[in-house]
N, C-alpha and C positions, 0 to 999 in steps of 0.2 A: 279116456282121451289123455294122450301125454301132457304132462303139466310142464312148467317152467324148466325144471332141472332136465328132463328128458329132452326137451327141444334145445337147450343149451348144449347138452352133451352132443346131440346130432351136429349142431353147428360147429362145434369144436372139431368133430370128426371129419366134417367136409371141408373146413377152412384150409388145410394144408394143400387140397388138390384142386380147390376150386377158386380162392381168392387170388386176384391179380392174373388169372389166365384167360385165354381167348377160348371160345367154344367153336371147335372145328366142325362139330356135326351134332344136330339135335333131332331126335326122332319122337314123335307122338304117336304111340301104337293104338290110341283111340282119341275120339274127338272131345271127350270130356271126362272129368273126374266127378266130384260132387256137382260141380257146375262145368258148363262147356268151357274149354280153354279159349283164351281171347283170339280174336280174328288175327291171323298171320303169326301165330305163336311161334313155330318152328322158324318162319324167315327172320323175324325180329330177333330171335336169339342166336341163329347160326352166324359165326364170324364176330358177335359182340365179346368184348371182354368184361369179366365180373370184377369189379373194382375191389370189393371186399365182401364179407360175409358177416352180416348183422343179425341181431335178433330183436324183435318187439313183442313182448308178452310171449304168447305161444306161436308166433310167426317168425319164419325165417325169411330174411331180407337179403337179396343180391343186387346192389345198385350196378348198372352197366353204363359203359362208357357211350352208349347211344341216348341217353337221358331217362331210360325207363329203369324201374326196379322190379325184378322178379320176385313175387310175394309167394310163399309156399306154406302151406298149413298141413300139418300130418293127418289130421282128423283122429280116427281111432286106431286105424291099421296101417297108416302110412310109414314107410321105412325106406331109407336109401342104403344101397350097397355100393361099396367102392371097389374097383378093380384097377390097380395101378402097378407099375413095373416094380416099385419098392415094397409092395404088399399093402395091406389094409391098415388105415388108421386105427389106432385103439386108444380113444379118449377114456381113462379111467380103467376100472376093473370090472369084469364081467362074469356071470355065473357060468353061461354056457352058450353055445353057437346055435344059430337057427339058419336054415337054408330057405331063402323066399322061393316061390313057385314061379317059373318062367311066365305062365300065362297071366300072371298079375303084373308083369313089367310094363308099366304104362308110359313112362317117360324115360328116355335115354339121353344123357348129355356126354359127348366125348370132347375132351380137351385136346388143344393143338400140342404137337411135340414141341419140346423146347431143349435147345442145345444138342439135338441128336437123340434125346431120350424121348421114348414114346409118352403119350398123353394118358391120362387116366379116362375110365369109363365109369360113370355114376349113374345107377339105375334106380328109378323110383317105382316101388311096388306097392301096391294097395289093394288088398283082396275085395275090401267092402266098399272101397272108393268114396270114403267120407272126407278124405283130403282133397284140397284143391290148389290151383296154381293160377296166377294172374299177372299181367303185366301192367304196372301203374307208373304214371309220370312221376319221376323223383321228386320233382319240386312241388308236387300236389300230395305226396304221400302223407303228410300230417293231417291233411284236411279230407283225406278219404274216409269214408263212413266207418271202416274197420278200425281205424286209428284216432279219428278225431276227438273222441270223448275218453280215451284211455287215461287211466290214473298213471302215477310214477312207476318206474320199474322198482320193485322191492329190493333189488341188490344194489340200486344206486343211491348217491347221496341225496336225491331229492325225496326219498323216503324216509320218514323218521316219525317219532311220537307226535309230532306237530300234524302229521298227515292224518293220523288216526283220531286225535283229538278233534279235528275239523270234520272228519267223517262221521264220527260217533255222536257229535253233539246233538242232544234232543231226539236221538232216534230210538224207536221202540223194537226194532228188529234185533236179533242176536248178532254178536260179532262175527259169527261164521258167515251168515247171510250177506253182511256187509263187505266182508273180506273177499267173498266170491264175485262181488260185483267188479267188473273190470274198470269201472269209473272211479273206484276207491283206490285200487292198486292194481296193476297189469300183470296177468300171468299166474295168479294163484289159483289153485284148483283144490278139490276136496280133500286129497290126502294130506297135502302139507298144511293146510289150514287147520286140521284136526291136530297135526302133529305140534304145530306151532302154540296153539291154545292150551294144549296139555302142558308144555313146557312152561308156559306162563301161568299156569294154574288158573285159567279164565274159563268159565262156563260157556260153552257155544250158544246157550239159550238165555243168558241173562241180557236184558235190554241194554244194548250198547251205550245209550246215554246215561245209564246208571253205573258204568264202570268208572272208577276213581281215575283221574288223569294220571296220576303217579304210576298206575299199573300198565299204561300204554308204552311207555319206554321199554320195559321189559318184553312186552309183546312185540314191538317193532324189532327188538333184538332177536327175540326168538325166531321170528320169521326169516331174518336174515340168516341166522345161524342153521335152521333145518334146510333152507334152500342150498346154501353153500356147501353143507355136508353132501346133500343129495347129488350135486352137481360134481362134487370131488370124486364120488364113487360110481357115477355114471347113471344116476337115476333110478326109477323103480322099474321092475320088469312085470308089473301087473298087466293081465290082459295081453295085448299083443305088441306092446312097445318093444322096439329094438334099436340100438344104437346105430350108427351110420355103418359100422363093419359087420352088422348084423347080429351083434352079440346082445344078450340081455343084461341089464343092469341089476344090482342086487341091494339097493338101499332098502328094500323091504326087510332085509335082515335086521335093520337098525329101527324099524317102526316101534314107537313106544306104545301107541294106541290103536293105530289103523289095523283093522282087521284082526284084532287080538280080544274080541269079545270074551268076557268071562275069565280072562287071565289075570293075575294080581297086577295092580298098578305098580309101575317101576319106580315111582317116586319114592325116594327114601323115607321110612317111617310112616308112609301111607298104608292103611290096611284095606283100602278098596280094591275093587275089581272092575276091569274095564267093561262099560256098558255100551249098547248100540241102540240109537233111535234114528228113525227116518225123519229127515228134516228136508222140507222142499224137495221130496222126492229122492234124496241122496242119504246114504249111511252116515251117520255122525258117530264117531267112536270117541268116548271121553271117560273120565273117572268122576263119578258123582260124589266123592269124597273130598278130593283135593283141588277140584276145579269148581271155584265158587264165583 
């Protein structure tokens, strides 16, 4: 499933063509994705103006001038493709292009023409239909079950060492388990938690309550750094993720541990090799020598 950097990459790709514009036409080519589309989905969106394009954790949020917010989640295979007169938006650098299959084009947004210029067409593709869309009253968004218990954004000022000190205190679970809990911090996923823990030289299995507080500042900094670097280059292209222009990211070429089982640890002076263990049904990649 796309993680925070992938979703942020998509947001940045969609923003130039969707933020501040009115939707002239909306088409839903099926009544459901992972969940049924809300009642009146097409009618409630057609003619509405998208005020801006936000992200919360792994969700895309498009507040509308009618009082609702369009909430979008990519699931595992969801992607957007932009067709605009000036060409496709290209946020970051990408390894190769992909061409979505028209039979999986489930929702189409057409924006109004502005100053004589044709609008853009944004198409949502989702072969496995694990993504979803909904319309939620903007003034109740923070209280919606999807968002009510979410922790702070890891790239925001509210997330720092104090967040981790509070979340880890007295806990027997490993730090990876707690970091993947969206109540601790919003938007982190398996890939970037593995990468951040390696940078901070912290074992993913050590009881979080036993990790010295002085080590949590470097861990918070590592989380911010790995996410910022991934956003800069367009996220990771593992599995089916693609950016808004249909291109694949290549942050995976910078992975230090993820999917590098058996390779030498990249930490200077470390003689260890990257190992893999299954933790809570997910692959954990780490160095057993320098992650303590």
